[in-house]
Each structure stands twice: as C-alpha cells, then as structure tokens.
C-alpha angles and dihedrals in degrees: 000000000000092000091052091050092051090047092051091049092050092048090049092050091047092049091047092048091048091049094049091046093050091048096044107130111244092223092057093049092046092051089051091051092051092045093051094042113042091167089065091056091048091050091050091051091050090051092047091243119143132175102212100180142357133204134181130018134308088262099047119015152119135237135194106219129184122199117184093326096320114112122206137179112223119198120191133185126184115209101227091186089070098048090092087071087066092247135106110229109193129188114210129193117182120189128179142139085275094060141267138298126193115191145160121218122190119187118191144141090279093058140269121314119196124189121183103201093185139349128182114177130176102215094199088068089058095054093099089060090057098040092108089057090051091240125147116190135192140175133046126294114209128189128181132183092351113172134184135172124204125192119186090348092305126116108241102169142001139175143167141076136283125187136187121205094217127236146144117325137170128205138171120266108183104299095341132076118228119210116201141170111220133189124240120288134202127202125199121197124200142161113232126216092258091057096258116143109218132188121187122192123196135168123245093257098042132101097202140037113278091190124037123190124180138172118193128208091262092060099256115142123204128190122190124188120198124213092244089070090058090047090053090050091047092238117155118253132155109279094215088083128083122249089240093055118113105243095187141350138196125212123187139159109242097183 
C-alpha cells in the first residue's frame, strides 16, 4: 500500500512539473536567461539584436525581434511528441518586411540539424542593416530544402540550393562606391565523399562556377573567385587571362 502511495505521489509531482514547465511563460524564462547570463545581453547589443516582446510559452510562442532596424515576428513550436527521442525538434517561422523563412531545427546528443524548408527574402529591405558596410542590395534571395548539420559547433554536412534573382547593387571599392546591375545567380551546396562541404555559385548564362567555397573536415575554408565574376561586375582585370582562371583566393582556418 505504501509503495502505491509513493508511486502515486511521484506520478502527481511529475505531472505537475511537466504541466508547469509546458505552461512556463516565455517572457519569464527569457528574463531569467538574461539575468543569469549578462554576456549574452552584451553580445546581442553589440550585434544590434533586440528582443522587444514575447508571448506564449517556451514550447509554443512568438517573439518580436529587431535586428539593425529590421523587425521580424518569430513563431516557434516544439514538438513534444518527439522529446522521447532525447532531441528537441523545433519549428520556426520568421516573418518580416524582408520576407519569410520556414525552418526546422533539431537539437540532440548527435548535434544540431537545421533544415530550411523555404526562404524568400527581399534583399532591398535588408539594406539598412548593411548601411555601415556601404552596401546596397536588390533582388530576391530564394532558398529551398537547405540542410546543415553541426557537431560540436563545426559544420559537418550541408546541401540544398540558393538562388538570387539579380538586380542593382552598390558596394565599396576603396574610397569609391561602384554601382552595378548583375544577372541572376544560383548556388548549389553539397557534401563530398571526403567530408568536404562545397558551394558553387554560377550566373544564369554561365557553364561553370564563378565562385567556389569549400570547407574541409579539418576546418580549413577556401574561397576562389573566377575572372568571369569580375567581368560580370565590369571590374577591370588583365584581358590576357581566361574567364575560368582564378583571379584570387582566400584560405583560412575556421576551427
């Protein structure tokens, strides 16, 4: 009889704890996080990121977020039915004047899996965020079925496609600002058999990648820029080279 009573008490306490946890207001939890971690608040201020309001619970809620003058509404939903797998599958829906992003994030012992189901972003709406870099953007950025896996903070795999509709842009070139009209571009991400993550970018009229980005399993990143990209941007370069030639490259250890 005593064992049954203890069991009932434990079940009651577990049910009560689960209920309180599920109903915990997101704003209360967020305030506790900021209070216990001042460095997080300082980092957000440095980035120009501000959480202006929160609604709902930690499992199902909504936040109004502002990043460098661009406001977004972020909806999140945690699939409680999957918690038994010792992972936290989270559905994210971000809406702003810049566009919309729908994504799934799954955090578990094996790492962090991110899946962008769809993204449609108007880059012109993000121009205020890049004003300090003297960048002016235009066109639409589209992403579909974009996946990435991180383990211990390191990118282990990625795949999917990203495209840009093209348009008028401006960027700094020493003391001047160059204004250009560029065609559409498409980037394809893949993970190669040796573990290297590769992204190739090519224009709509090209037959090869004008920009190559790779990250090997040791954490070394490599960026190669082909002369054709400079031709498309109407930037001067010696004509005795081929459009497929690499005009410059950057190599750096990321981790």
